[in-house]
C-alpha positions as CSV (number, residue, x, y, z in Angstrom):
1,M,-6.5,2.1,5.9
2,I,-2.7,0.7,5.5
3,Q,0.0,1.2,7.7
4,V,3.7,-0.4,7.6
5,F,6.0,0.4,10.0
6,R,9.7,-0.5,8.9
7,R,12.0,-1.1,12.1
8,P,15.5,-0.4,13.7
9,Q,17.0,-3.8,12.8
10,S,14.9,-4.4,9.8
11,I,17.0,-4.6,6.0
12,S,14.0,-4.7,3.3
13,T,13.5,-1.4,2.3
14,T,10.7,-2.6,0.1
15,G,6.9,-4.4,0.4
16,K,3.8,-5.7,-1.7
17,L,1.3,-6.8,1.0
18,A,-2.1,-7.8,-0.3
19,L,-5.1,-6.5,0.2
20,F,-8.6,-8.9,1.1
21,G,-12.2,-8.8,0.9
22,L,-11.9,-6.8,-1.8
23,E,-14.2,-6.3,-5.1
24,A,-12.2,-7.5,-7.7
25,D,-13.9,-6.1,-10.3
26,Q,-13.9,-2.3,-9.2
27,T,-11.1,0.1,-9.3
28,Y,-9.7,1.5,-6.0
29,I,-7.8,4.6,-5.9
30,V,-4.8,4.3,-3.1
31,T,-3.2,7.0,-1.8
32,D,0.3,7.0,-0.2
33,Q,-0.5,10.0,2.8
34,D,3.1,11.5,2.8
35,L,3.3,11.5,-0.9
36,A,-0.5,12.3,-1.4
37,T,-0.3,11.3,-5.2
38,P,-3.5,9.0,-5.7
39,S,-3.0,6.3,-7.6
40,P,-6.0,3.5,-9.3
41,L,-6.0,0.1,-8.9
42,S,-7.9,-3.0,-10.0
43,G,-9.7,-4.7,-6.9
44,R,-7.6,-8.2,-8.1
45,D,-4.5,-6.6,-9.0
46,L,-4.8,-5.4,-5.2
47,M,-5.7,-9.1,-3.8
48,S,-3.4,-10.9,-6.3
49,E,-0.2,-8.3,-7.0
50,G,-0.4,-6.5,-3.8
51,V,0.6,-2.6,-3.5
52,Q,4.1,-1.5,-3.0
53,V,5.1,-0.2,-0.6
54,T,8.9,2.1,0.2
55,L,10.7,2.3,2.8
56,T,14.7,3.5,2.8
57,E,14.4,5.3,6.6
58,K,14.9,3.2,9.4
59,P,12.9,3.7,11.1
60,S,10.0,4.9,9.1
61,A,6.2,4.9,8.6
62,A,3.9,4.7,6.0
63,I,-0.1,5.5,5.8
64,L,-2.0,4.5,2.8
65,F,-5.8,5.2,2.2
66,Y,-8.1,3.0,-0.2
67,K,-11.6,3.9,-1.7
68,K,-13.8,2.7,-3.9
69,K,-13.8,5.1,-7.5
């Protein structure tokens, strides 16, 4: 599970979060709890590129779930 928070004073709306300890050759399904749109991403991409999260409201929060396919 990934929890992301945007504070009231934050000027950033988007961030990329790299994950650690995944299996590079495996596929993971990442789902934003609010959007409920699953995205398949490789462990390699999640660890090097990261997952992008956008929070337009402030303050706000997002919860993403990921699991090995």
